[in-house]
C-alpha positions as CSV (number, residue, x, y, z in Angstrom):
1,X,0.0,0.0,0.0
2,X,1.3,3.5,-0.9
3,X,1.4,4.7,2.7
4,X,2.4,8.3,1.8
5,X,-0.5,8.6,-0.6
6,X,-2.9,7.2,2.0
7,X,-1.6,9.5,4.7
8,X,-1.7,12.6,2.5
9,X,-5.4,11.8,1.7
10,X,-6.2,11.2,5.4
11,X,-4.7,14.5,6.3
12,X,-7.0,16.3,3.9
13,X,-9.6,17.6,6.4
14,X,-12.8,19.1,5.2
15,X,-15.3,19.9,7.9
16,X,-18.1,20.0,5.4
17,X,-17.9,16.3,4.6
18,X,-17.7,13.2,6.7
19,X,-18.0,9.4,6.1
20,X,-20.1,7.1,8.3
21,X,-20.7,3.4,8.2
22,X,-24.3,2.4,7.6
23,X,-25.9,-0.8,8.9
24,X,-29.1,-2.5,7.9
25,X,-31.9,-1.0,9.9
26,X,-30.1,2.0,11.4
27,X,-31.3,5.6,11.3
28,X,-29.6,6.5,8.0
29,X,-30.9,3.5,6.0
30,X,-34.1,5.5,4.9
31,X,-31.9,8.4,3.9
32,X,-29.7,6.0,1.9
33,X,-32.8,4.6,0.1
34,X,-33.9,8.1,-0.8
35,X,-30.4,9.0,-2.1
36,X,-30.3,5.8,-4.3
37,X,-33.7,6.6,-5.7
38,X,-32.7,10.1,-6.6
39,X,-29.3,9.3,-8.2
40,X,-29.4,8.3,-11.9
41,X,-26.0,6.6,-12.3
42,X,-26.9,3.1,-11.1
43,X,-30.0,1.0,-11.2
44,X,-31.6,1.7,-7.8
45,X,-33.4,-1.6,-7.5
46,X,-30.2,-3.5,-8.3
47,X,-28.3,-1.7,-5.5
48,X,-31.1,-2.1,-3.0
49,X,-31.1,-5.8,-3.8
50,X,-27.3,-6.2,-3.5
51,X,-27.2,-4.6,0.0
52,X,-29.4,-7.3,1.3
53,X,-26.4,-9.7,0.9
54,X,-25.0,-9.5,4.4
55,X,-22.8,-12.3,5.7
56,X,-21.6,-10.5,8.8
57,X,-24.5,-8.6,10.6
58,X,-22.1,-6.6,12.8
59,X,-20.3,-5.2,9.8
60,X,-21.7,-2.2,7.7
61,X,-23.5,-2.7,4.4
62,X,-21.7,0.3,3.1
63,X,-20.4,3.8,3.8
64,X,-22.1,7.1,3.1
65,X,-20.6,10.5,2.3
66,X,-22.4,13.2,4.1
67,X,-22.3,16.9,3.4
68,X,-23.0,19.4,6.2
69,X,-24.2,16.7,8.6
70,X,-27.5,16.2,6.7
71,X,-27.2,15.4,2.9
72,X,-26.0,12.1,1.6
73,X,-24.0,12.8,-1.5
74,X,-22.2,9.5,-2.0
75,X,-22.3,5.8,-1.2
76,X,-19.9,2.8,-1.4
77,X,-21.5,-0.6,-0.9
78,X,-19.7,-3.4,1.0
79,X,-20.2,-7.1,1.5
80,X,-18.1,-8.2,4.5
81,X,-17.5,-11.9,5.1
82,X,-15.1,-14.3,6.7
83,X,-14.1,-17.0,4.3
84,X,-11.7,-19.9,4.3
85,X,-8.8,-19.5,1.9
86,X,-6.0,-22.1,2.0
87,X,-7.5,-23.4,5.2
88,X,-7.2,-20.0,6.9
89,X,-10.1,-17.9,8.0
90,X,-9.7,-14.5,6.2
91,X,-11.7,-11.3,6.6
92,X,-12.9,-10.1,3.2
93,X,-14.7,-7.0,2.0
94,X,-16.2,-6.9,-1.5
95,X,-16.8,-3.5,-2.9
96,X,-19.8,-2.6,-5.1
97,X,-22.0,0.3,-6.1
98,X,-19.6,3.2,-5.7
99,X,-21.7,6.3,-6.6
100,X,-21.1,10.0,-5.8
101,X,-23.0,12.9,-7.1
102,X,-21.1,14.6,-9.9
103,X,-20.7,17.9,-8.0
104,X,-18.8,16.0,-5.2
105,X,-16.6,13.6,-7.1
106,X,-13.4,15.0,-5.7
107,X,-14.5,13.8,-2.3
108,X,-15.2,10.2,-3.5
109,X,-11.9,8.8,-2.2
110,X,-13.1,9.4,1.4
111,X,-15.5,6.5,1.1
112,X,-12.8,3.9,0.8
113,X,-10.4,5.1,3.5
114,X,-12.2,3.4,6.4
115,X,-12.0,0.1,4.6
116,X,-8.3,0.4,3.6
117,X,-7.4,1.2,7.2
118,X,-8.7,-2.2,8.3
119,X,-5.9,-3.7,6.2
120,X,-8.0,-6.8,5.2
121,X,-8.5,-8.6,1.9
122,X,-10.5,-6.4,-0.5
123,X,-11.8,-7.2,-4.0
124,X,-14.0,-5.7,-6.6
125,X,-15.1,-7.0,-10.0
126,X,-15.8,-5.1,-13.2
127,X,-15.6,-1.6,-11.8
128,X,-16.5,1.3,-14.1
129,X,-13.6,2.8,-16.0
130,X,-13.6,6.0,-14.0
131,X,-12.8,4.1,-10.8
132,X,-10.0,1.9,-12.1
133,X,-7.4,4.7,-11.9
134,X,-8.3,5.3,-8.3
135,X,-7.9,1.7,-7.4
136,X,-4.4,1.7,-9.0
137,X,-3.5,4.8,-7.0
138,X,-4.4,2.8,-3.9
139,X,-2.1,0.0,-5.0
140,X,-4.8,-2.5,-5.8
141,X,-3.5,-5.4,-7.9
142,X,-5.2,-5.5,-11.3
143,X,-6.1,-8.8,-12.8
144,X,-8.7,-10.3,-15.2
145,X,-11.5,-12.8,-15.3
146,X,-13.6,-14.1,-18.1
147,X,-17.4,-14.6,-18.5
148,X,-18.3,-17.4,-20.8
149,X,-21.8,-17.9,-22.2
150,X,-22.4,-21.4,-23.6
151,X,-25.2,-22.9,-25.6
152,X,-25.1,-26.6,-24.8
153,X,-27.6,-28.9,-26.7
154,X,-28.9,-32.2,-25.4
155,X,-27.9,-34.3,-28.4
156,X,-24.2,-33.3,-27.8
157,X,-24.2,-35.1,-24.4
158,X,-22.8,-38.6,-24.2
159,X,-23.6,-40.6,-21.1
160,X,-20.5,-41.8,-19.2
161,X,-21.9,-42.2,-15.7
162,X,-25.2,-42.1,-13.9
163,X,-25.6,-38.6,-12.5
164,X,-27.8,-37.9,-9.5
165,X,-28.6,-34.3,-8.5
166,X,-29.6,-33.2,-5.0
167,X,-30.6,-29.6,-4.2
168,X,-30.4,-27.5,-1.1
169,X,-32.3,-29.2,1.8
170,X,-31.6,-32.6,0.3
171,X,-27.9,-32.2,0.5
172,X,-26.2,-34.4,3.0
173,X,-23.4,-32.2,4.5
174,X,-21.5,-35.2,5.8
175,X,-20.2,-35.6,2.3
176,X,-19.0,-32.0,1.9
177,X,-15.4,-31.0,2.5
178,X,-15.1,-28.6,5.5
179,X,-14.5,-25.6,3.3
180,X,-17.6,-26.5,1.3
181,X,-19.7,-26.9,4.5
182,X,-18.8,-23.3,5.4
183,X,-19.7,-22.1,2.0
184,X,-23.0,-24.0,2.1
185,X,-24.0,-22.6,5.5
186,X,-22.8,-19.1,4.7
187,X,-25.0,-18.9,1.7
188,X,-28.2,-20.4,3.2
189,X,-29.9,-17.0,3.3
190,X,-29.2,-16.2,-0.4
191,X,-31.6,-16.9,-3.2
192,X,-29.3,-19.4,-5.0
193,X,-29.3,-23.1,-5.7
194,X,-26.8,-25.3,-3.9
195,X,-26.4,-28.7,-5.5
196,X,-24.6,-32.0,-5.0
197,X,-23.8,-34.0,-8.1
198,X,-23.3,-37.7,-7.2
199,X,-21.8,-40.3,-9.6
200,X,-23.1,-43.8,-9.9
201,X,-25.0,-43.4,-6.6
202,X,-21.8,-43.1,-4.7
203,X,-22.2,-40.1,-2.3
204,X,-18.4,-40.0,-1.7
205,X,-17.9,-39.4,-5.4
206,X,-19.4,-35.9,-5.8
207,X,-19.1,-32.3,-6.9
208,X,-20.6,-29.4,-5.0
209,X,-22.1,-26.7,-7.2
210,X,-23.7,-23.3,-6.6
211,X,-25.7,-21.7,-9.3
212,X,-28.4,-19.1,-10.0
213,X,-31.0,-19.1,-12.7
214,X,-31.3,-15.6,-14.3
215,X,-33.1,-14.1,-17.2
216,X,-31.3,-12.4,-20.1
217,X,-33.1,-9.8,-22.1
218,X,-35.9,-10.4,-19.4
219,X,-37.1,-13.6,-21.0
220,X,-34.2,-15.9,-21.9
221,X,-33.4,-18.3,-19.0
222,X,-29.7,-18.7,-18.2
223,X,-28.1,-20.8,-15.5
224,X,-25.1,-18.9,-14.0
225,X,-22.7,-21.3,-12.3
226,X,-21.1,-19.5,-9.3
227,X,-19.0,-22.2,-7.7
228,X,-17.7,-25.7,-8.5
229,X,-15.8,-27.6,-5.9
230,X,-13.8,-29.8,-8.3
231,X,-13.1,-28.2,-11.7
232,X,-11.1,-31.2,-13.0
233,X,-13.9,-33.7,-12.3
234,X,-16.5,-31.3,-13.7
235,X,-14.5,-31.2,-16.9
236,X,-14.4,-35.0,-17.2
237,X,-18.2,-35.3,-16.9
238,X,-19.2,-31.9,-18.2
239,X,-21.7,-33.0,-20.9
240,X,-23.4,-35.5,-18.5
241,X,-23.7,-32.8,-15.8
242,X,-25.0,-30.3,-18.3
243,X,-27.7,-32.6,-19.4
244,X,-28.9,-33.0,-15.8
245,X,-28.8,-29.3,-15.3
246,X,-30.7,-28.6,-18.5
247,X,-33.5,-30.9,-17.3
248,X,-33.6,-29.5,-13.8
249,X,-33.5,-25.8,-14.7
250,X,-35.2,-25.9,-18.1
251,X,-32.4,-24.1,-20.0
252,X,-29.7,-24.8,-22.6
253,X,-27.8,-21.6,-21.8
254,X,-25.0,-21.6,-19.2
255,X,-22.8,-18.8,-17.9
256,X,-19.7,-19.1,-15.8
257,X,-17.0,-16.7,-14.5
258,X,-13.5,-17.9,-14.2
259,X,-9.9,-16.6,-14.2
260,X,-8.3,-18.8,-16.9
261,X,-9.5,-18.9,-20.5
262,X,-9.3,-22.6,-20.8
263,X,-10.0,-23.7,-17.3
264,X,-13.5,-25.1,-17.5
265,X,-16.2,-25.7,-20.1
266,X,-13.3,-26.5,-22.4
267,X,-15.0,-29.1,-24.6
268,X,-16.7,-28.3,-27.8
269,X,-20.1,-26.6,-27.7
270,X,-22.5,-25.5,-30.3
271,X,-21.8,-21.9,-29.4
272,X,-19.7,-20.0,-26.9
273,X,-19.1,-16.3,-26.3
274,X,-16.3,-15.0,-24.0
275,X,-15.9,-11.6,-22.5
276,X,-12.9,-10.3,-20.5
277,X,-13.4,-8.2,-17.4
278,X,-11.2,-6.5,-14.8
279,X,-10.8,-7.5,-11.2
280,X,-9.0,-5.5,-8.5
281,X,-7.5,-7.0,-5.3
282,X,-6.0,-5.5,-2.1
283,X,-4.1,-7.7,0.3
284,X,-5.0,-10.8,-1.8
285,X,-4.1,-14.0,0.1
286,X,-1.4,-16.2,-1.4
287,X,-2.8,-18.8,-3.9
288,X,-6.3,-17.3,-3.8
289,X,-8.4,-19.0,-6.4
290,X,-10.8,-16.7,-8.2
291,X,-14.5,-17.2,-7.6
292,X,-17.6,-14.9,-7.3
293,X,-18.7,-16.2,-3.9
294,X,-19.4,-13.5,-1.3
295,X,-20.0,-10.9,-3.9
296,X,-22.8,-9.1,-5.8
297,X,-22.9,-12.0,-8.3
298,X,-25.2,-13.7,-5.8
299,X,-27.8,-11.1,-6.5
């Protein structure tokens, strides 16, 4: 971290502006809702939906920039979590929905200072171009991830093994790895599908998958796969698994986000489209494997 840059910003006092954390249900939540409804930079309903993702109730859902002790002129959304990375419990903050009224953009940096001072793992995916320069100034590491949209047709699937799919309440946690048990329980409150894929009725031979069915262009169903516990095994039986997912979710379109262009969904498909996006990390743990858990992608 560029300590000189951070210290110089911290010393910039302006009595007309202050930053406060905001918690779900506190006195400023109504003011925040009103601010989000009045601004026209982000989709208000999307932001209001994202801030419901709250893994740590004692941590703020974001920070507000206040002018003259009364007017909210900016907001930075946060999703705090404690997640297991390389068998170590790590405090993590995901940043989303950074919006400041145009007149007050020079004060935008104040919103991130309280988070940086915590010196924890911070990430943000696909920020708007105007914020990328600010992340670089704060010594965030810039990397990339890919989103792949796939059209997978039933007649392309060749049966190798019998596939059984159990969802949510039907999942037996005794067959989950300890890391996946935590992921399963952490995400119980979210509106996503947690699935166990079993092979040949052997519950010890499995893959844990998290996915969410979405609509593209408001009417085309797409299954976005958020997490796969075993990429290599998934690749081996991808077509069989896809066929099971098609039948369960009534779609032939799949989307997945990943950090290597040939990591998964590597076999031939009828149609694929790949888009490259930016990701920024601060204090990234060693050997952290990219995923979109604990982020706005759950929305």
